[in-house]
N, C-alpha and C positions, 0 to 999 in steps of 0.2 A: 891222412895228413897230406899226402902228395897231391890230392885233387882239391885241396881246400880253396884255392883261388882260381879254379878253372873257368868260372863264368867271366871273370875279368879278361882272361886270355881269349876266350871265345868272342867277347865283345870287341876286343882289339883286332882280332883276325877279321871279323865281319866288317869293321870300319875300314881296314886296309883293302879288303876285297871290293867294297862299295866305292871307295875313293879311287882305286885303280880303274875300276870300270867306268866311272864318270870321266876320268882323264883320258883313258885310252880309246874309248868307244866313240865312233862318229855317228852311230845310229841314235836318234832321239829317244826311241822307245827303250833301248838298252840303257841309256843314261837315266831315264826316269826309274827304271827297275833298280839300277845300282844305287840311286838316291834312296830308294825304299829300303834296300839292304843296309845302307848307312844309317838310316833312321832306326831300323830294328836294333842295330848295334848300340846306338845311343840310348834307346829305351832299355835294353838289357843292362847297360852300364848303370843307369840311374836307379833302376829297380834293385840291382845288386848292392848299390851303395845304401839304399834305404832298408835293406834287410838287417835285422838284429838277431843274433843267435840266442836261442832260449828266451825269446820275448813273447809277450801275450798281445792279444788284440787290445787296442786302447779303449777298453771298457773297464770301469772300476770293478775290481774283483778282490776278494780277500786272499791274502797270501801271495799276491803277485807284485813284484817290485819293478820289473823291467817291462816296459811297454814299447812297442814299435811305433814309429811315426808314420801315419798313413799318408802324409802329404806327398812324398815322392811318387807313391803309387797312383794317387789321384791325379797328380800332374801328368803322369805318363799316360793315363787313360785319355786325358784331354789331348795330349800330343798325338796319340793314335788317331783320334777323330780328325784332328787338323791335318795330319799326314795323309790320311786317306782322301780327304777333300782336295788337298794340293796335288796328289797324284792323279785324281780324276780330272782336275783342271789341266794339268800338264798333258795327259793323254788326249783330252779334247783339243788342245792347241796342236798337238802332233797330228791329229786327224785333219785339222784345218790346213796345216802346212802341207800335208800329203795331197790334199785336194788342190791347193794352189800351185805347188811346185812339181807334184808327181813323184816325189821322193821324200824320205825322211833321213837321208844321209847329209851330215853337216857340210861336207866338202862340196857336194853337188848343189846344195841349196845356195851356198856362198857363190859358187861359180855362176849359177843361173841368175842370181841377184846382181852380180857385177855386170853380166851381159845385158841384163834388163836396164840397168842404170846407164851403160854406155849407149844403148839404143835411144834412151830418153834424152841424153845430152846431144846426140847427133840431130835429133828432131828440133831442138831449140836452136 
């Protein structure tokens, strides 16, 4: 009885960890990883919502009256594929930023970008 809704609490904790990491970290790779943690929390939450206790697979069977809806699980499989693709693109962009600026820290990138803009304005 006590652990009945633990998966909801785990998903909320993962959401908060991921959200805190995105906000507090200046490292672009850490931000991407924290976004992935946040995504896992959302996936866990939706899969938990789609679970129906004492239900059967949605194939017509005799003696079964409660079926689970497969749609949330199928949508989350699609979300996993999209999330992996987005993470790969984000990491590829982080690699290009590292090649261009020599760092993946947001503060340093902003500072270098401001200096570059000042130099371009002086040339004009």
